[in-house]
N, C-alpha and C positions, 0 to 999 in steps of 0.2 A: 705217842700220846693220843688219846681219844679227843674228839672235837669238843668234848665237855671239859677237857682239862684246862690248865692255866695258860697255854700259849694262844688259844683262839681269841680270848678277849683282848689280849695285848695286840695281836695282829689287827683285830677289828678296830681298836682304838687308833692304831697307826694309820690305817686306811682312812678313818674318819678325819684325823688331823690333816692328812695329806690333801684330802678333798677340800677341807676348810681353807688350807693355804692356797690351793688352786683357785678357789672362788675369790678369796680376798685379793690375790695377785691379779686376777682377771679384772676385777672391779677397779683396782687402782690403775691398771694399765689403760682401761677404757676411759677412766676419768681424765687422763692426759688429753684426750681428744675433745673434751669439753672446755679445755683451757682457752680463755679468750686471747686474742692476739696481743703480744707484748710489743710488737713493732709494727707501725703502720707505714713504713717506708715501702714504696713500690719497687720491686726488683727491676734492675736496669733494663732487662729484655722486655718488660711488660709496660713500658711507657707508651702512651697512646700513639705517638708518632711511629715508634718501632713496630708496634702491633699492626698498625695499618700497612706499613711497608712489607712486613713479613707475610701478612694475609694476602695482599695483592700479588706478591711474588709467588706464593704457593699456588694461588688460583691460576695465575698465568702459566706456571710450569706444568701443572696438571692438565690444563686445557690444551696447551700446545702439544703435550705428549699424546693426549687422546686423538687430536686431529692428525698429527704427522707421524707418530711413531708406533702407536699401539698395534694396529693391524700388520704393518710390515715386519715388526719384530716377532710377532707370533708366527708369521709365515716362515721367518728364518729359523726359529727354534723347532718348528715341525720337521726341519731337515737335519737336526742334530743327530749324531751317532747314538745308538741305543745305550752304549756304555755311559755316556754323559748323563743321559736321563736317569739311568739306574742310580748313579752316584748322587745326583741331586734329590732323588726320591728318598735316599737314606738321610741326606743332610736336612731335608725339610722337616723331618719329624722332631728335630731339636728346637724348632721354633714354637712349640706349644708351651704356653705359659704354665701349664700344670707341672712341667718339669722343674720349675722354680718355686711355684706357689706351695706345692705339697711339702717339700723339704723345709721351707720357711715356716709353714704352719706347724710342722712337727717340732721344729726347734723352739718355737714359741710355747708349745704345749709342754715341752720338757722343762723349759725355764720356769713356767708357772707351777710345775709339779715339784721341782727341786728347791725353789726359793722358799726359805722358811725363816722364822725369827731366830733360829739357832745359828744362822750364819752371821759372820761379822758384818759390821756396817759397810766395810770396804767391799766385801763380796756381794752384798745386796746392791750396792751402787753399780758394780761392774755388770751384774746380771740385768739391772734396769737399763743401763746404757745399751747393752746388746739387744734387749727386747725392743727398745725404741727404734733402733736401726733396722731390726727385722720387720717391725711394724711398718716403717716407711717403705721398705722394699716390697712388702706384700701389697700395700695400698697403691704404690706407684706402678706396679706391674699389673695388678688386677683391674683397677678402675678404668684405664683407657680401653682395655680389651672389652670389658663389660659394657661400657657406654656405646662403643662403636659396633659391637655385635648387634645391638638394637638399631643403631643408625643405618647400618649397611642394608638392613631389611627394608627400612623406609625409603632408602634411595632406590633399591631394586635394580641395580645394574647387572646385566647378564654377563656371565663368565664367558671367556673365549670358547668358541665352537658350540655354544648352546644352540640347538636347532640347526647345526651346520653353518652358523653365521659367524662372521668376523666383524660384525658391526659394533664399533665401540660405543655407539649411542643407543643401543637397544636396552630399554628399561621396562621393568614390570614389577612395581613395588608389591611386596608380599612377604611371606615367611618361607619361601622356597630357597633352598641352598643354592640352586642354579642361578638365582637372581640376587646374589649377595656378594658381589665381586668388589665393590668400592666402599670402604678401603679394604685392603688385604688384612685379615686378622692375624696371620703369621707375622707379617711385616710390622703391624702395630705392636704386637707382643714383643718381638725381637728389639725394636727400637726403644720400647719402654724399659726392657731389661738393660740394654746398653746405657741408656740415660740414667736410670736409677742407680745401678751399681757404680757407674762412672761418676755420679754425683758424690757418692761416699768415698770412693777410692779412685781419684782422677788418673792415677798411673795405669789403670786397667783399660782406659778408654780405647787405645788403638786395637787391642785384642777384641774388646767387646763390639766395636763398630765393624771390625772384620767379620765377626760372627753375624751381626745384624745384616750386613750386606750380602753374605752368602745365603741367609734365610730368604731375604727379599728376592734375590736372583733365582733361587730354587722355585719360587712360586710362578715365575714367568717361564722357566725352562719346562716345568711340568704342565704348562698351559692352564694352570688353575686361576691365573690372574693376568690382566694386562699390565704393562709397565706402569701406567698411570695409577693403577690400583695400589701397587707396592710403594710408589712415591707418596701417595696420599697416606698410606699406612705408616710409613716412616715418620712423616710430618706429625700426624696426630698422636702417634705413640710417644714420640719425644716430647711434644708439647704437653701432653697429658701428664707425663712423669714429672716435667718441670713445674707444672701447676701444683702437684702434690708436694714436691720439694719446697716450693714457696710457702705452702700452707704450714708445713712443719717449721720452716725457718721463722715465720712470723710469730710462732709460739715458743721459739727457743728450743725446739726438739731436733737434735742431731745436726742442725745447721745454724749458722749465724747470718744475720742480715745487716750488712754494714750501711752506714748513712748514705753512701754513694750508690746503694742498690745492689751491690755485689753480694752473692750468696756463696758461703763457703762451708764446707763440712767441719763440724767440731772434731777435735782430736778424740779418738775412741780409746777404750781401754788398751793398755799395752799387752803384748803377747805374754810377757812375764806375769802380769797380774791375772790374766785369763788362766794361765797354768796354775797359779796358786789357788784360784777359786775352784778349778777342776779337781785339784788334789784334795781340797777341803770337802768337796761334794762326794768324792769316792772313798774318803777315809772311813775306816770301820768305826 
């Protein structure tokens, strides 16, 4: 049939309707983030006394590592067999946040495209619940890395062996990648991934923190960072993801905040319900 026949206008109307749904779904989704807090309870880990203790402990650990361990450990890894370095060179690539952010963004776009008024109310609720959890994962993984990509340039710590030096206290603030060592971006991203996914699905934590530890170790083995850089990255990545979790919990999104300050994930849609929604979406 020619482009002037009857099918073209129908297809165009279908595309226009789909774009309208996408826009409406995106507006409704973003409106959730303007929701005021429903719970003003302070999460247990963020009480002033605990924050002070955690902060002082983190500073002490990073400082002691810089003084006593950074240079000696880098000297040790320079003597590792080439095969070990090659293996960790492959592992380290999995520490890039884009490996998680792109699939999450694609899934959010698919949900925005497929959700329509034609779906049952149950299906719409299931898709909304999935979208909120994906939105949390995207924010909890992206924000710590984004913030500390800027902070590390302001700190300006030299990476190992820059200028042939193993001076852990060599600094030159600026926008040079050679002076952007503290904190490690890969370690920040990996810790944020482990914390964010583990917050939603606690049973995955052992596997996820094994992944984060391997990514952090890879940065030292490849002499891209000092040990104190990856320790700092793990701390700020985990803390950043927890702050995003707390923000969602205060608004009743994906998490609950108990009176005692405990934050727990809300039960998500069951696999059976997700399958029913999928069948409805692909039905002719």
